[in-house]
ROPA-258390 format. One record per residue (C-alpha): residue number from 1; residue in three letters; z, y, x negated. Coordinates in steps of 0.25 Angstrom, whole numbers. Each point is the difference from the previous one (the first is absolute). Example, Ala and Ser with C-alpha at 12.3 -4.5 7.8 and 13.67 -1.06 7.14 Angstrom:
REM ROPA-258390
resi=1	resn=ALA	pz=31	py=-18	px=-49;
resi=2	resn=SER	pz=-2	py=14	px=-6;
***
This chain:
REM ROPA-258390
resi=1	resn=UNK	pz=651	py=735	px=-214;
resi=2	resn=UNK	pz=-11	py=7	px=-9;
resi=3	resn=UNK	pz=-10	py=5	px=10;
resi=4	resn=UNK	pz=-13	py=-3	px=-7;
resi=5	resn=UNK	pz=-8	py=-9	px=8;
resi=6	resn=UNK	pz=-5	py=-13	px=-7;
resi=7	resn=UNK	pz=-13	py=-3	px=8;
resi=8	resn=UNK	pz=3	py=-1	px=15;
resi=9	resn=UNK	pz=15	py=-1	px=0;
resi=10	resn=UNK	pz=2	py=10	px=12;
resi=11	resn=UNK	pz=-14	py=2	px=5;
resi=12	resn=UNK	pz=-3	py=-15	px=3;
resi=13	resn=UNK	pz=15	py=-3	px=5;
resi=14	resn=UNK	pz=-3	py=9	px=11;
resi=15	resn=UNK	pz=-14	py=-7	px=5;
resi=16	resn=UNK	pz=34	py=-40	px=-43;
resi=17	resn=UNK	pz=28	py=-29	px=-31;
resi=18	resn=UNK	pz=2	py=-6	px=-11;
resi=19	resn=UNK	pz=-9	py=-2	px=-11;
resi=20	resn=UNK	pz=-7	py=-13	px=-1;
resi=21	resn=UNK	pz=-12	py=-6	px=-7;
resi=22	resn=UNK	pz=-8	py=1	px=13;
resi=23	resn=UNK	pz=-1	py=-3	px=15;
resi=24	resn=UNK	pz=-8	py=-12	px=6;
resi=25	resn=UNK	pz=-6	py=5	px=12;
resi=26	resn=UNK	pz=-11	py=-5	px=9;
resi=27	resn=UNK	pz=-10	py=12	px=2;
resi=28	resn=UNK	pz=-12	py=-1	px=8;
resi=29	resn=UNK	pz=-5	py=-12	px=-6;
resi=30	resn=UNK	pz=-6	py=-4	px=14;
resi=31	resn=UNK	pz=-3	py=-13	px=7;
resi=32	resn=UNK	pz=-10	py=-10	px=-5;
resi=33	resn=UNK	pz=-12	py=-3	px=8;
resi=34	resn=UNK	pz=-12	py=-9	px=-2;
resi=35	resn=UNK	pz=-12	py=7	px=-6;
resi=36	resn=UNK	pz=-7	py=7	px=11;
resi=37	resn=UNK	pz=-14	py=5	px=2;
resi=38	resn=UNK	pz=-5	py=13	px=-7;
resi=39	resn=UNK	pz=-6	py=11	px=8;
resi=40	resn=UNK	pz=-9	py=9	px=-7;
resi=41	resn=UNK	pz=-2	py=15	px=3;
resi=42	resn=UNK	pz=-12	py=8	px=-5;
resi=43	resn=UNK	pz=-10	py=10	px=4;
resi=44	resn=UNK	pz=-8	py=-8	px=10;
resi=45	resn=UNK	pz=4	py=-13	px=8;
resi=46	resn=UNK	pz=-6	py=-13	px=-3;
resi=47	resn=UNK	pz=4	py=-15	px=0;
resi=48	resn=UNK	pz=14	py=3	px=-6;
resi=49	resn=UNK	pz=-2	py=-10	px=-12;
resi=50	resn=UNK	pz=1	py=10	px=-12;
resi=51	resn=UNK	pz=-2	py=14	px=-4;
resi=52	resn=UNK	pz=-14	py=-2	px=0;
resi=53	resn=UNK	pz=1	py=-3	px=15;
resi=54	resn=UNK	pz=13	py=6	px=5;
resi=55	resn=UNK	pz=5	py=-2	px=15;
resi=56	resn=UNK	pz=6	py=13	px=3;
resi=57	resn=UNK	pz=-2	py=15	px=-3;
resi=58	resn=UNK	pz=14	py=5	px=2;
resi=59	resn=UNK	pz=13	py=-5	px=-6;
resi=60	resn=UNK	pz=7	py=1	px=13;
resi=61	resn=UNK	pz=-10	py=-9	px=7;
resi=62	resn=UNK	pz=2	py=-11	px=-11;
resi=63	resn=UNK	pz=15	py=1	px=1;
resi=64	resn=UNK	pz=0	py=-1	px=15;
resi=65	resn=UNK	pz=-9	py=-13	px=-1;
resi=66	resn=UNK	pz=8	py=-6	px=-11;
resi=67	resn=UNK	pz=10	py=-11	px=2;
resi=68	resn=UNK	pz=13	py=-2	px=-7;
resi=69	resn=UNK	pz=-3	py=-4	px=-14;
resi=70	resn=UNK	pz=-14	py=5	px=-1;
resi=71	resn=UNK	pz=-5	py=10	px=-10;
resi=72	resn=UNK	pz=-7	py=13	px=3;
resi=73	resn=UNK	pz=-9	py=4	px=-12;
resi=74	resn=UNK	pz=-6	py=14	px=-2;
resi=75	resn=UNK	pz=-14	py=0	px=-6;
resi=76	resn=UNK	pz=-5	py=11	px=-9;
resi=77	resn=UNK	pz=7	py=13	px=-4;
resi=78	resn=UNK	pz=-5	py=9	px=11;
resi=79	resn=UNK	pz=13	py=4	px=7;
resi=80	resn=UNK	pz=3	py=-5	px=14;
resi=81	resn=UNK	pz=5	py=12	px=6;
resi=82	resn=UNK	pz=10	py=-5	px=11;
resi=83	resn=UNK	pz=14	py=-3	px=4;
resi=84	resn=UNK	pz=3	py=-15	px=-1;
resi=85	resn=UNK	pz=12	py=-5	px=8;
resi=86	resn=UNK	pz=4	py=-14	px=-3;
resi=87	resn=UNK	pz=9	py=-9	px=9;
resi=88	resn=UNK	pz=-3	py=-14	px=-6;
resi=89	resn=UNK	pz=3	py=-7	px=-13;
resi=90	resn=UNK	pz=-13	py=2	px=-8;
resi=91	resn=UNK	pz=-5	py=4	px=-13;
resi=92	resn=UNK	pz=-8	py=13	px=-2;
resi=93	resn=UNK	pz=-8	py=0	px=-13;
resi=94	resn=UNK	pz=-14	py=3	px=-5;
resi=95	resn=UNK	pz=-10	py=4	px=-11;
resi=96	resn=UNK	pz=6	py=8	px=-12;
resi=97	resn=UNK	pz=0	py=14	px=5;
resi=98	resn=UNK	pz=0	py=-3	px=14;
resi=99	resn=UNK	pz=7	py=11	px=8;
resi=100	resn=UNK	pz=6	py=3	px=13;
resi=101	resn=UNK	pz=0	py=15	px=2;
resi=102	resn=UNK	pz=6	py=10	px=10;
resi=103	resn=UNK	pz=-11	py=4	px=11;
resi=104	resn=UNK	pz=-2	py=15	px=1;
resi=105	resn=UNK	pz=2	py=4	px=11;
resi=106	resn=UNK	pz=11	py=-11	px=3;
resi=107	resn=UNK	pz=-5	py=-11	px=9;
resi=108	resn=UNK	pz=12	py=-9	px=3;
resi=109	resn=UNK	pz=-2	py=-15	px=2;
resi=110	resn=UNK	pz=-1	py=-4	px=14;
resi=111	resn=UNK	pz=10	py=-12	px=-4;
resi=112	resn=UNK	pz=14	py=2	px=6;
resi=113	resn=UNK	pz=12	py=6	px=-7;
resi=114	resn=UNK	pz=14	py=-5	px=1;
resi=115	resn=UNK	pz=5	py=1	px=14;
resi=116	resn=UNK	pz=11	py=11	px=-4;
resi=117	resn=UNK	pz=-11	py=10	px=-2;
resi=118	resn=UNK	pz=-3	py=0	px=15;
resi=119	resn=UNK	pz=14	py=-3	px=5;
resi=120	resn=UNK	pz=7	py=11	px=-8;
resi=121	resn=UNK	pz=-12	py=10	px=-1;
resi=122	resn=UNK	pz=-1	py=-2	px=-15;
resi=123	resn=UNK	pz=-10	py=8	px=-9;
resi=124	resn=UNK	pz=-12	py=-10	px=-3;
resi=125	resn=UNK	pz=-1	py=-1	px=-16;
resi=126	resn=UNK	pz=-13	py=3	px=-7;
resi=127	resn=UNK	pz=2	py=-13	px=-9;
resi=128	resn=UNK	pz=-13	py=-5	px=-6;
resi=129	resn=UNK	pz=5	py=-14	px=-1;
resi=130	resn=UNK	pz=11	py=-3	px=10;
resi=131	resn=UNK	pz=7	py=-14	px=1;
resi=132	resn=UNK	pz=10	py=-3	px=11;
resi=133	resn=UNK	pz=7	py=-11	px=8;
resi=134	resn=UNK	pz=11	py=-10	px=-2;
resi=135	resn=UNK	pz=-5	py=-12	px=-8;
resi=136	resn=UNK	pz=-13	py=7	px=-5;
resi=137	resn=UNK	pz=-3	py=-1	px=-15;
resi=138	resn=UNK	pz=-12	py=7	px=-6;
resi=139	resn=UNK	pz=-5	py=-1	px=-14;
resi=140	resn=UNK	pz=-8	py=12	px=-5;
resi=141	resn=UNK	pz=-6	py=-3	px=-13;
resi=142	resn=UNK	pz=-10	py=8	px=-9;
resi=143	resn=UNK	pz=-3	py=11	px=9;
resi=144	resn=UNK	pz=0	py=15	px=0;
resi=145	resn=UNK	pz=7	py=7	px=11;
resi=146	resn=UNK	pz=-4	py=15	px=0;
resi=147	resn=UNK	pz=3	py=13	px=6;
resi=148	resn=UNK	pz=0	py=12	px=3;
resi=149	resn=UNK	pz=4	py=-1	px=14;
resi=150	resn=UNK	pz=-4	py=11	px=11;
resi=151	resn=UNK	pz=14	py=1	px=6;
resi=152	resn=UNK	pz=3	py=8	px=13;
resi=153	resn=UNK	pz=-1	py=14	px=-5;
resi=154	resn=UNK	pz=14	py=2	px=-3;
resi=155	resn=UNK	pz=13	py=-7	px=-5;
resi=156	resn=UNK	pz=1	py=-9	px=12;
resi=157	resn=UNK	pz=-7	py=-12	px=-6;
resi=158	resn=UNK	pz=3	py=-13	px=-7;
resi=159	resn=UNK	pz=-10	py=-4	px=-11;
resi=160	resn=UNK	pz=0	py=-13	px=-8;
resi=161	resn=UNK	pz=-10	py=-8	px=-8;
resi=162	resn=UNK	pz=7	py=-13	px=3;
resi=163	resn=UNK	pz=11	py=-2	px=11;
resi=164	resn=UNK	pz=8	py=-12	px=3;
resi=165	resn=UNK	pz=10	py=0	px=11;
resi=166	resn=UNK	pz=5	py=-7	px=12;
resi=167	resn=UNK	pz=4	py=-13	px=-7;
resi=168	resn=UNK	pz=-13	py=-2	px=-8;
resi=169	resn=UNK	pz=0	py=-3	px=-14;
resi=170	resn=UNK	pz=-11	py=2	px=-11;
resi=171	resn=UNK	pz=-5	py=-4	px=-14;
resi=172	resn=UNK	pz=-6	py=12	px=-6;
resi=173	resn=UNK	pz=-6	py=-4	px=-13;
resi=174	resn=UNK	pz=-10	py=6	px=-10;
resi=175	resn=UNK	pz=-4	py=11	px=10;
resi=176	resn=UNK	pz=-2	py=15	px=-2;
resi=177	resn=UNK	pz=6	py=10	px=10;
resi=178	resn=UNK	pz=-5	py=14	px=-2;
resi=179	resn=UNK	pz=0	py=14	px=5;
resi=180	resn=UNK	pz=9	py=-3	px=12;
resi=181	resn=UNK	pz=2	py=15	px=4;
resi=182	resn=UNK	pz=-5	py=10	px=10;
resi=183	resn=UNK	pz=-14	py=5	px=-1;
resi=184	resn=UNK	pz=5	py=14	px=4;
resi=185	resn=UNK	pz=5	py=7	px=-12;
resi=186	resn=UNK	pz=9	py=9	px=8;
resi=187	resn=UNK	pz=9	py=-12	px=4;
resi=188	resn=UNK	pz=3	py=-5	px=-14;
resi=189	resn=UNK	pz=15	py=4	px=2;
resi=190	resn=UNK	pz=1	py=-10	px=12;
resi=191	resn=UNK	pz=9	py=-12	px=-2;
resi=192	resn=UNK	pz=-10	py=-10	px=2;
resi=193	resn=UNK	pz=-11	py=-8	px=-8;
resi=194	resn=UNK	pz=6	py=-13	px=-4;
resi=195	resn=UNK	pz=-9	py=-10	px=-8;
resi=196	resn=UNK	pz=7	py=-13	px=4;
resi=197	resn=UNK	pz=11	py=0	px=11;
resi=198	resn=UNK	pz=9	py=-12	px=2;
resi=199	resn=UNK	pz=9	py=1	px=12;
resi=200	resn=UNK	pz=4	py=13	px=7;
resi=201	resn=UNK	pz=14	py=3	px=6;
resi=202	resn=UNK	pz=-4	py=13	px=7;
resi=203	resn=UNK	pz=-13	py=3	px=7;
resi=204	resn=UNK	pz=-3	py=14	px=6;
resi=205	resn=UNK	pz=-5	py=1	px=15;
resi=206	resn=UNK	pz=-13	py=8	px=3;
resi=207	resn=UNK	pz=1	py=14	px=-5;
resi=208	resn=UNK	pz=13	py=-3	px=-8;
resi=209	resn=UNK	pz=8	py=3	px=12;
resi=210	resn=UNK	pz=11	py=-11	px=-5;
resi=211	resn=UNK	pz=1	py=-10	px=-10;
resi=212	resn=UNK	pz=6	py=-12	px=6;
resi=213	resn=UNK	pz=5	py=-13	px=-8;
resi=214	resn=UNK	pz=-10	py=-11	px=2;
resi=215	resn=UNK	pz=4	py=-10	px=-10;
resi=216	resn=UNK	pz=-14	py=-3	px=-4;
resi=217	resn=UNK	pz=2	py=-11	px=-11;
resi=218	resn=UNK	pz=-10	py=-4	px=-10;
resi=219	resn=UNK	pz=0	py=-8	px=-13;
resi=220	resn=UNK	pz=-10	py=-2	px=-12;
resi=221	resn=UNK	pz=-3	py=-4	px=-13;
resi=222	resn=UNK	pz=-7	py=11	px=-7;
resi=223	resn=UNK	pz=-6	py=-3	px=-14;
resi=224	resn=UNK	pz=-11	py=4	px=-10;
resi=225	resn=UNK	pz=-3	py=11	px=9;
resi=226	resn=UNK	pz=-4	py=15	px=-3;
resi=227	resn=UNK	pz=5	py=11	px=9;
resi=228	resn=UNK	pz=-4	py=14	px=-3;
resi=229	resn=UNK	pz=-3	py=13	px=7;
resi=230	resn=UNK	pz=11	py=-1	px=11;
resi=231	resn=UNK	pz=5	py=12	px=6;
resi=232	resn=UNK	pz=14	py=-4	px=2;
resi=233	resn=UNK	pz=4	py=-14	px=-4;
resi=234	resn=UNK	pz=-8	py=-11	px=-8;
resi=235	resn=UNK	pz=8	py=-12	px=5;
resi=236	resn=UNK	pz=10	py=1	px=11;
resi=237	resn=UNK	pz=10	py=-11	px=5;
resi=238	resn=UNK	pz=8	py=5	px=12;
resi=239	resn=UNK	pz=11	py=-5	px=9;
resi=240	resn=UNK	pz=10	py=-12	px=1;
resi=241	resn=UNK	pz=-8	py=-13	px=0;
resi=242	resn=UNK	pz=-11	py=5	px=-8;
resi=243	resn=UNK	pz=-2	py=-5	px=-14;
resi=244	resn=UNK	pz=-10	py=0	px=-11;
resi=245	resn=UNK	pz=-3	py=-6	px=-14;
resi=246	resn=UNK	pz=-6	py=12	px=-7;
resi=247	resn=UNK	pz=-5	py=-5	px=-14;
resi=248	resn=UNK	pz=-10	py=3	px=-10;
resi=249	resn=UNK	pz=-7	py=12	px=7;
resi=250	resn=UNK	pz=-5	py=13	px=-5;
resi=251	resn=UNK	pz=5	py=12	px=9;
resi=252	resn=UNK	pz=-5	py=13	px=-4;
resi=253	resn=UNK	pz=2	py=14	px=8;
resi=254	resn=UNK	pz=-14	py=5	px=-4;
resi=255	resn=UNK	pz=-12	py=2	px=9;
resi=256	resn=UNK	pz=-12	py=9	px=3;
resi=257	resn=UNK	pz=10	py=11	px=4;
resi=258	resn=UNK	pz=7	py=8	px=-11;
resi=259	resn=UNK	pz=9	py=7	px=10;
resi=260	resn=UNK	pz=8	py=-13	px=3;
resi=261	resn=UNK	pz=10	py=3	px=-11;
resi=262	resn=UNK	pz=2	py=14	px=4;
resi=263	resn=UNK	pz=3	py=-1	px=15;
resi=264	resn=UNK	pz=6	py=-13	px=3;
resi=265	resn=UNK	pz=10	py=-9	px=-8;
resi=266	resn=UNK	pz=-6	py=-14	px=-1;
resi=267	resn=UNK	pz=7	py=-13	px=-2;
resi=268	resn=UNK	pz=-7	py=-12	px=-7;
resi=269	resn=UNK	pz=8	py=-12	px=6;
resi=270	resn=UNK	pz=11	py=2	px=11;
resi=271	resn=UNK	pz=10	py=-9	px=6;
resi=272	resn=UNK	pz=6	py=6	px=12;
resi=273	resn=UNK	pz=10	py=-2	px=11;
resi=274	resn=UNK	pz=5	py=-14	px=-2;
resi=275	resn=UNK	pz=-12	py=-6	px=-5;
resi=276	resn=UNK	pz=1	py=-10	px=-12;
resi=277	resn=UNK	pz=-10	py=-1	px=-12;
resi=278	resn=UNK	pz=-1	py=-5	px=-14;
resi=279	resn=UNK	pz=-8	py=10	px=-8;
resi=280	resn=UNK	pz=-5	py=-6	px=-13;
resi=281	resn=UNK	pz=-10	py=3	px=-11;
resi=282	resn=UNK	pz=-7	py=11	px=6;
resi=283	resn=UNK	pz=-5	py=13	px=-6;
resi=284	resn=UNK	pz=3	py=12	px=8;
resi=285	resn=UNK	pz=-4	py=14	px=-4;
resi=286	resn=UNK	pz=-3	py=15	px=3;
resi=287	resn=UNK	pz=9	py=2	px=12;
resi=288	resn=UNK	pz=3	py=15	px=-3;
resi=289	resn=UNK	pz=2	py=12	px=8;
resi=290	resn=UNK	pz=-2	py=15	px=-4;
resi=291	resn=UNK	pz=0	py=7	px=13;
resi=292	resn=UNK	pz=10	py=11	px=5;
resi=293	resn=UNK	pz=10	py=-9	px=7;
resi=294	resn=UNK	pz=13	py=-7	px=-5;
resi=295	resn=UNK	pz=-7	py=-13	px=-2;
resi=296	resn=UNK	pz=-4	py=-11	px=-9;
resi=297	resn=UNK	pz=-9	py=-13	px=-1;
resi=298	resn=UNK	pz=5	py=-13	px=-4;
resi=299	resn=UNK	pz=-6	py=-12	px=-6;
resi=300	resn=UNK	pz=9	py=-11	px=6;
resi=301	resn=UNK	pz=9	py=5	px=12;
resi=302	resn=UNK	pz=11	py=-8	px=7;
resi=303	resn=UNK	pz=5	py=8	px=12;
resi=304	resn=UNK	pz=9	py=-4	px=11;
resi=305	resn=UNK	pz=11	py=5	px=9;
resi=306	resn=UNK	pz=0	py=13	px=7;
resi=307	resn=UNK	pz=3	py=-8	px=13;
resi=308	resn=UNK	pz=-10	py=-11	px=-4;
resi=309	resn=UNK	pz=3	py=-13	px=-7;
resi=310	resn=UNK	pz=3	py=0	px=-15;
resi=311	resn=UNK	pz=-9	py=-5	px=-11;
resi=312	resn=UNK	pz=8	py=-11	px=-7;
resi=313	resn=UNK	pz=-2	py=-10	px=-12;
resi=314	resn=UNK	pz=-14	py=4	px=-3;
resi=315	resn=UNK	pz=-5	py=-4	px=-13;
resi=316	resn=UNK	pz=-8	py=10	px=-8;
resi=317	resn=UNK	pz=-4	py=-7	px=-13;
resi=318	resn=UNK	pz=-10	py=1	px=-12;
resi=319	resn=UNK	pz=-8	py=12	px=6;
resi=320	resn=UNK	pz=-7	py=10	px=-8;
resi=321	resn=UNK	pz=3	py=14	px=7;
resi=322	resn=UNK	pz=-7	py=11	px=-6;
resi=323	resn=UNK	pz=-1	py=15	px=2;
resi=324	resn=UNK	pz=8	py=1	px=13;
resi=325	resn=UNK	pz=10	py=11	px=4;
resi=326	resn=UNK	pz=10	py=-11	px=2;
resi=327	resn=UNK	pz=-4	py=-13	px=-6;
resi=328	resn=UNK	pz=9	py=-9	px=9;
resi=329	resn=UNK	pz=9	py=6	px=11;
resi=330	resn=UNK	pz=11	py=-7	px=7;
resi=331	resn=UNK	pz=6	py=7	px=13;
resi=332	resn=UNK	pz=9	py=-7	px=10;
resi=333	resn=UNK	pz=7	py=10	px=8;
resi=334	resn=UNK	pz=11	py=1	px=11;
resi=335	resn=UNK	pz=-4	py=3	px=14;
resi=336	resn=UNK	pz=1	py=15	px=-3;
resi=337	resn=UNK	pz=-11	py=-1	px=-10;
resi=338	resn=UNK	pz=9	py=8	px=-10;
resi=339	resn=UNK	pz=8	py=-9	px=-8;
resi=340	resn=UNK	pz=-1	py=-15	px=-5;
resi=341	resn=UNK	pz=3	py=-11	px=9;
resi=342	resn=UNK	pz=13	py=-8	px=-3;
resi=343	resn=UNK	pz=-7	py=-13	px=3;
resi=344	resn=UNK	pz=-4	py=-8	px=-13;
resi=345	resn=UNK	pz=-15	py=1	px=-2;
resi=346	resn=UNK	pz=-1	py=-7	px=-13;
resi=347	resn=UNK	pz=-15	py=3	px=-3;
resi=348	resn=UNK	pz=-4	py=-4	px=-14;
resi=349	resn=UNK	pz=-9	py=8	px=-9;
resi=350	resn=UNK	pz=-2	py=-8	px=-13;
resi=351	resn=UNK	pz=-10	py=-1	px=-12;
resi=352	resn=UNK	pz=-9	py=11	px=5;
resi=353	resn=UNK	pz=-7	py=10	px=-10;
resi=354	resn=UNK	pz=1	py=14	px=6;
resi=355	resn=UNK	pz=-8	py=12	px=-7;
resi=356	resn=UNK	pz=-3	py=14	px=3;
resi=357	resn=UNK	pz=-8	py=9	px=-10;
resi=358	resn=UNK	pz=4	py=13	px=5;
resi=359	resn=UNK	pz=8	py=9	px=10;
resi=360	resn=UNK	pz=-10	py=3	px=11;
resi=361	resn=UNK	pz=9	py=1	px=13;
resi=362	resn=UNK	pz=3	py=14	px=3;
resi=363	resn=UNK	pz=9	py=1	px=11;
resi=364	resn=UNK	pz=7	py=-13	px=2;
resi=365	resn=UNK	pz=15	py=4	px=-2;
resi=366	resn=UNK	pz=7	py=9	px=10;
resi=367	resn=UNK	pz=6	py=11	px=-8;
resi=368	resn=UNK	pz=-2	py=14	px=-5;
resi=369	resn=UNK	pz=-9	py=2	px=-8;
resi=370	resn=UNK	pz=-10	py=-10	px=6;
resi=371	resn=UNK	pz=0	py=-12	px=-9;
resi=372	resn=UNK	pz=-8	py=-12	px=-3;
resi=373	resn=UNK	pz=7	py=-14	px=2;
resi=374	resn=UNK	pz=-5	py=-13	px=-6;
resi=375	resn=UNK	pz=7	py=-13	px=-3;
resi=376	resn=UNK	pz=-4	py=-13	px=-6;
resi=377	resn=UNK	pz=10	py=-7	px=10;
resi=378	resn=UNK	pz=8	py=7	px=10;
resi=379	resn=UNK	pz=11	py=-7	px=8;
resi=380	resn=UNK	pz=3	py=11	px=10;
resi=381	resn=UNK	pz=7	py=-9	px=10;
resi=382	resn=UNK	pz=4	py=-15	px=-1;
resi=383	resn=UNK	pz=12	py=-9	px=-3;
resi=384	resn=UNK	pz=0	py=-9	px=-12;
resi=385	resn=UNK	pz=-15	py=1	px=-3;
resi=386	resn=UNK	pz=-4	py=-6	px=-13;
resi=387	resn=UNK	pz=-8	py=7	px=-10;
resi=388	resn=UNK	pz=-2	py=-8	px=-13;
resi=389	resn=UNK	pz=-9	py=-2	px=-12;
resi=390	resn=UNK	pz=-10	py=11	px=4;
resi=391	resn=UNK	pz=-8	py=8	px=-10;
resi=392	resn=UNK	pz=0	py=15	px=4;
resi=393	resn=UNK	pz=-8	py=10	px=-9;
resi=394	resn=UNK	pz=-9	py=13	px=0;
resi=395	resn=UNK	pz=3	py=15	px=0;
resi=396	resn=UNK	pz=0	py=-1	px=15;
resi=397	resn=UNK	pz=13	py=-8	px=0;
resi=398	resn=UNK	pz=9	py=6	px=-11;
resi=399	resn=UNK	pz=14	py=2	px=4;
resi=400	resn=UNK	pz=1	py=15	px=4;
resi=401	resn=UNK	pz=10	py=1	px=12;
resi=402	resn=UNK	pz=1	py=15	px=0;
resi=403	resn=UNK	pz=-9	py=10	px=6;
resi=404	resn=UNK	pz=-1	py=14	px=-5;
resi=405	resn=UNK	pz=-10	py=11	px=0;
resi=406	resn=UNK	pz=-4	py=-3	px=-14;
resi=407	resn=UNK	pz=-2	py=-15	px=2;
resi=408	resn=UNK	pz=-3	py=-1	px=15;
resi=409	resn=UNK	pz=0	py=-15	px=1;
resi=410	resn=UNK	pz=10	py=-12	px=3;
resi=411	resn=UNK	pz=-4	py=-13	px=-7;
resi=412	resn=UNK	pz=7	py=-13	px=-2;
resi=413	resn=UNK	pz=-3	py=-14	px=-5;
resi=414	resn=UNK	pz=9	py=-6	px=10;
resi=415	resn=UNK	pz=7	py=9	px=11;
resi=416	resn=UNK	pz=11	py=-7	px=7;
resi=417	resn=UNK	pz=5	py=12	px=8;
resi=418	resn=UNK	pz=4	py=-4	px=13;
resi=419	resn=UNK	pz=1	py=-15	px=-2;
resi=420	resn=UNK	pz=12	py=-8	px=1;
resi=421	resn=UNK	pz=5	py=-10	px=-11;
resi=422	resn=UNK	pz=-14	py=-3	px=-6;
resi=423	resn=UNK	pz=-1	py=-11	px=-11;
resi=424	resn=UNK	pz=-8	py=6	px=-11;
resi=425	resn=UNK	pz=-3	py=-6	px=-14;
resi=426	resn=UNK	pz=-10	py=-2	px=-11;
resi=427	resn=UNK	pz=-9	py=11	px=4;
resi=428	resn=UNK	pz=-7	py=8	px=-11;
***
C-alpha cells in the first residue's frame, strides 16, 4: 500500500459490478403530505401572516411549533445565529439570502438529540442544521448555512453545516453551505468540518475517549447546492444503510482561510464505510494539500474496509473534477488496511472530465527523496472496478511514475497500483 493519505483514510477510520447504463434507486424523495401552513420567522413577532408580520423570532421556535407538512419561512437576510434541530417532516426555506449561521459562542438548541448521545456518552455535535429520527423527511431549500463554528478548543469536536442521521432523510436543494470550519486557526489540522454529513458509522464519546460504532444512517438528495470553505469534507455519506443522490452541485475547497490547503488534506465528496451513492454531474475542485505530511486531497473519494464495510457499486459519472491532488480515488481495503479486499467492489467511474493544471502536492508519496503524488484516477484497492470513458488531462496528471531527485514527483493519469482485475477502457 502506498502510504500517502488521501483525505482522511486513517485519521477518520480511527474516530465502500458490472458496468450498466445506470441504477434506478429511490433516494430520499420523501413522503407526500397535503400542503400545510407557513410559519414566518423575522426580527419581531406579529400575527404570523407574512414577512410583514412574522410569528416567530427564532427558527427553532417556528420548527417546534410546526406540524408535519408545514413550511418554516425565514424572512430577510440578517443571519439567524442558532442551532436548529429538526425531528419532523417539514420544509425549511426563506427569502433569497436567508441564512442560518453558527452562534458564537456556541449555544446548543434545547431540543433533544438521538437517545444514543445520552446512553452511550457521545460527544454532542456542533451541527448548524441537524435532522434526525426514523421517518423524518426535511426539505431544505434556497437557504445559506454558514460557519465558522466555535468548536471546543481542541480536536475533540464534531462540526457540520447540515447533518442528517438516525434514520432521517432530506432534500437539500439550491442551498449554499459555506465556511464549515473551526474559528480557531490553530485547529485547521483537525479532522472535522463537514459541509453536509449524511449518516455516520462511528461517533466519538466525550473527549474522544473511544469511537464506537453507532450505525447512524441517513439519506438525502443533494442537488443544485454550493458547498465551499469546508475544513475536511464538502459532502460526506457514511455508513451501511446511508445513501445519497449527489447531483449538479458545486463543491469547492476554498474559503476565507488560505491555510486550509497547507495543513489539512480535504475531500470534496466522500462515500465511506458501506454507504451507497450516485455522484453525477457535479463540479468538484481545489482539494489540494501542500503541508509537510505524506498526504493528499481528493475530489471524489470512495473509501471502505479497514474493518468497516466496503463501498461497492457506487456510480461516479459525468462530473467535472478540477485541480485536486487526486481527482477520483477508490480504496476498499482488507481488515489489515494494507492491501485490497478480495471481495468484488464493482465501483464505476465513467464519463468524467478530470483535470489538474500543475503539480502542487509536495509530500504525497512515501519515498526518498520526498515526492509529490497526484493522479487523475487512483484505484488503490478494489476488485473489478470499472474505469471507462473518462477524459483526463493537465500537467498535474502526466504519466510520470518514477520519483528522482531531479524530478521529485509521481504523477499518473490512471494509477491502478493495488487494485485487482480492474476493467479499464476508452479513457484518454
